[in-house]
C-alpha positions, -999 to 999 in steps of 0.1 A, spaced: -128 -310 -502 -135 -276 -518 -135 -293 -553 -159 -319 -540 -183 -292 -527 -179 -273 -560 -189 -303 -580 -218 -311 -557 -202 -341 -541 -202 -349 -504 -168 -349 -487 -154 -384 -483 -158 -401 -449 -146 -432 -433 -168 -463 -427 -176 -450 -393 -189 -417 -408 -159 -396 -396 -142 -371 -419 -116 -386 -441 -80 -379 -433 -75 -356 -463 -102 -331 -451 -92 -297 -438 -77 -299 -402 -98 -270 -390 -130 -287 -401 -120 -319 -385 -112 -302 -352 -144 -282 -353 -164 -313 -360 -148 -331 -330 -155 -301 -307 -192 -299 -316 -195 -337 -312 -180 -335 -277 -203 -306 -268 -234 -326 -279 -222 -357 -260 -213 -337 -228 -241 -310 -230 -248 -312 -192 -212 -305 -183 -210 -277 -208 -241 -260 -194 -229 -264 -158 -196 -249 -167 -211 -219 -183 -234 -214 -153 -204 -215 -130 -185 -189 -151 -215 -166 -151 -219 -169 -113 -182 -162 -108 -183 -131 -130 -215 -118 -113 -199 -124 -79 -167 -105 -89 -187 -75 -102 -208 -74 -71 -177 -75 -48 -159 -47 -67 -190 -26 -67 -196 -33 -30 -161 -24 -20 -162 9 -39 -195 17 -22 -181 11 12 -149 31 4 -170 61 -7 -193 59 24 -162 56 47 -146 87 32 -178 107 35 -184 96 71 -149 106 80 -152 140 65 -185 145 84 -168 134 117 -140 158 113 -163 187 106 -190 181 132 -172 169 163 -182 190 193 -150 184 214 -117 165 211 -130 139 235 -161 134 214 -140 132 182 -117 106 198 -146 85 208 -162 88 174 -130 79 157 -125 48 178 -160 36 167 -154 46 132 -122 25 129 -141 -5 140 -170 1 116 -148 6 85 -120 -18 93 -100 -26 61 -106 6 42 -80 33 36 -102 58 54 -100 37 85 -62 40 84 -66 78 79 -88 79 110 -61 59 129 -36 86 121 -59 114 133 -68 94 164 -31 86 172 -21 123 167 -48 133 193 -37 106 217 -1 117 214 -10 154 219 -29 145 250 0 126 265 -13 91 257 17 78 236 11 41 244 -24 43 230 -11 61 199 14 33 193 -13 7 196 -34 25 170 -6 30 146 7 -6 149 -26 -16 132 -18 4 100 -5 -21 74 0 3 45 35 0 31 62 25 40 64 38 5 27 47 4 15 81 17 -6 66 46 21 42 55 48 69 56 26 92 77 17 64 101 53 53 106 66 89 111 39 94 138 47 60 153 84 70 157 73 102 174 51 82 198 78 57 205 102 85 214 75 102 235 70 69 254 107 67 262 115 38 238 143 56 218 156 23 203 123 16 188 120 51 175 155 48 159 145 15 143 114 30 128 132 60 114 159 39 100 133 17 83 117 48 67 152 60 57 155 29 36 119 23 24 102 57 19 92 64 -16 107 98 -22 144 108 -17 134 138 4 113 116 27 143 92 32 166 122 40 141 136 65 139 102 82 177 99 83 178 134 97 156 122 126 180 93 132 208 118 134 188 140 159 183 110 181 219 101 179 228 136 191 204 132 220 222 100 230 257 114 226 266 97 193 278 130 178 303 116 152 276 93 138 251 121 137 276 143 119 283 116 92 245 114 85 241 151 82 270 154 59 257 126 36 221 140 34 234 175 29 253 164 -1 223 144 -15 200 174 -10 225 196 -29 227 172 -57 189 172 -59 188 210 -59 169 209 -26 190 238 -13 167 249 15 170 215 33 206 212 23 213 245 41 195 233 73 216 201 73 248 220 67 240 242 98 235 212 119 266 196 106 286 227 114 273 228 149 282 191 155 317 196 139 323 225 164 313 202 193 336 175 180 365 200 175 361 214 210 357 181 226 323 191 241 298 163 248 
């Protein structure tokens, strides 16, 4: 075909006016595409309009979400700095959580509110607030919420639930030191319920792990607790 163009000749076509079989495949494909576009112009325009609307909607949603997140963070900071009393702050936080449901700041507010409930002896209410935090255990907010949840469960007298929560964090927390701390809490609850040998086994394991990680400060604490428990086991004390 290039030779034909160079000699001023038109490319050969079939009787129907279609490109001849020996033309360049790319040219044949391009010709078919533009022929289809002309034939289906309305469908092409509608498709382009739909894509434009989808892109615009996505951009708006992302921008809106970012704006809400920024406003939520600013309002939470203002609440914490201007509350006149604990009672006022708790009331404001309750309203705040409802207003900014679905944002990370709302979960931060839940943790603050639950801490205040727990400190004022309202453990069941703290549990209800913390149960609504859906952030994963290996995320900062999720870990903080579940740690406080275990404290609230223990304060409410549901030791089995607290054990289950700490055991979950001992497996799922992001950092090794967080997993060790969670397992140390399991051991503490075991001691309180008389399961001394099981608690000693946990302290021994996490002390060794802390030493391997050069976390000598915590390793020393775990070794002290392990020594205390071994003494109780050796003496037969409950």
